[in-house]
C-alpha positions in Angstrom: 25.4 2.8 6.3 24.8 6.2 4.9 21.2 7.4 4.9 19.5 8.7 1.7 18.3 12.2 1.4 15.4 12.6 3.8 11.8 12.7 2.4 9.0 13.5 4.6 6.5 10.9 5.6 5.1 9.0 8.5 7.2 6.4 10.3 7.1 4.3 13.4 9.7 4.7 16.2 11.0 1.5 17.8 8.1 1.6 20.3 5.6 1.4 17.4 4.3 5.0 17.6 3.5 6.9 14.4 5.4 10.1 14.0 6.4 12.5 11.2 9.9 11.8 9.9 12.2 11.6 6.9 12.8 8.4 5.0 16.3 8.5 6.4 14.9 7.7 9.8 13.8 4.3 8.5 17.3 3.3 7.7 18.6 4.6 11.1 16.5 2.1 13.0 18.0 -1.4 12.9 15.3 -4.0 12.2 16.5 -5.9 15.3 15.5 -2.9 17.4 12.2 -2.3 15.6 9.6 -4.9 16.6 7.5 -4.1 13.5 10.5 -4.1 11.1 10.2 -7.7 9.9 6.4 -7.3 9.6 6.8 -4.2 7.5 9.3 -6.0 5.3 6.8 -8.8 4.8 4.1 -6.3 4.0 6.3 -4.7 1.4 7.1 -8.1 -0.1 3.4 -8.9 -0.3 2.8 -5.4 -1.9 5.3 -6.4 -4.6 3.3 -9.6 -5.3 0.0 -7.7 -5.3 1.4 -5.0 -7.5 1.8 -7.6 -10.2 -1.8 -8.7 -9.8 -3.1 -5.1 -9.8 -1.1 -4.3 -13.0 -2.5 -7.5 -14.6 -6.0 -6.4 -13.7 -5.4 -3.0 -15.2 -4.0 -4.5 -18.4 -7.0 -6.9 -18.6 -9.5 -4.1 -18.6 -12.7 -3.8 -16.6 -13.9 -7.0 -15.1 -17.5 -8.0 -14.6 -17.1 -9.1 -11.0 -17.7 -6.3 -8.5 -18.6 -8.2 -5.4 -16.8 -9.5 -2.4 -15.3 -12.3 -4.5 -13.8 -9.7 -6.9 -10.0 -10.1 -6.8 -9.6 -6.3 -6.8 -11.9 -6.0 -3.8 -9.9 -8.7 -2.0 -6.5 -7.1 -2.7 -7.8 -3.6 -2.0 -9.4 -4.6 1.3 -6.2 -6.4 2.4 -4.0 -3.4 1.5 -6.4 -0.9 3.1 -6.2 -2.6 6.5 -2.5 -3.6 6.5 -1.2 -0.4 4.9 -2.3 1.7 7.9 -1.2 -0.9 10.4 2.4 -1.1 9.1 2.9 2.7 8.5 1.8 3.1 4.9 -1.3 5.3 5.3 -1.2 6.5 1.7 -1.5 2.9 0.4 -4.3 2.4 2.9 -6.2 5.4 1.6 -5.8 4.6 -2.1 -6.8 0.9 -1.4 -9.8 2.0 0.6 -11.0 4.2 -2.3 -10.6 1.4 -4.8 -12.5 -1.0 -2.6 -15.3 1.5 -2.0 -15.7 2.1 -5.8 -15.6 -1.6 -6.7 -18.1 -2.6 -4.1 -20.3 0.3 -5.1 -20.2 -1.0 -8.6 -18.7 2.1 -10.1 -17.8 2.0 -13.8 -14.4 1.7 -15.3 -14.1 5.5 -15.7 -14.1 5.8 -11.9 -12.3 2.7 -10.9 -9.5 3.0 -13.5 -8.0 6.2 -11.9 -8.3 4.7 -8.4 -6.5 1.6 -9.5 -3.8 3.7 -11.1 -3.4 5.7 -8.0 -3.0 2.6 -5.8 -0.4 1.1 -8.2 1.5 4.4 -8.2 1.5 4.6 -4.4 2.7 1.0 -4.0 5.5 1.7 -6.5 6.5 4.8 -4.4 6.7 2.7 -1.3 8.8 0.0 -3.0 11.3 2.5 -4.3 
């Protein structure tokens, strides 16, 4: 397997420790040797599903619910915690910002760009 051109980022080594590396490092670690590999793949699959929900929310315009039962708060909260855990700190940061804004009842002018930033970050991770 030939590795793609390296891009900088944060990765986990087979022991699970975060370190700076290129994307090529991900492909050089066989999933069978990476104890978090299957979990990271499941996280990315879940991101793909949640990406569709986030895009639908963006297309639907601002919603009236901005409480703990708000679907955007639920998705953002989930991504904020799991993103950092599985080596996707940028997804975590964008999701945390969206969650903070939604719980704080920010208006659409503030939450729209945060939602767009989260969508873009997930799309980058899935590429």
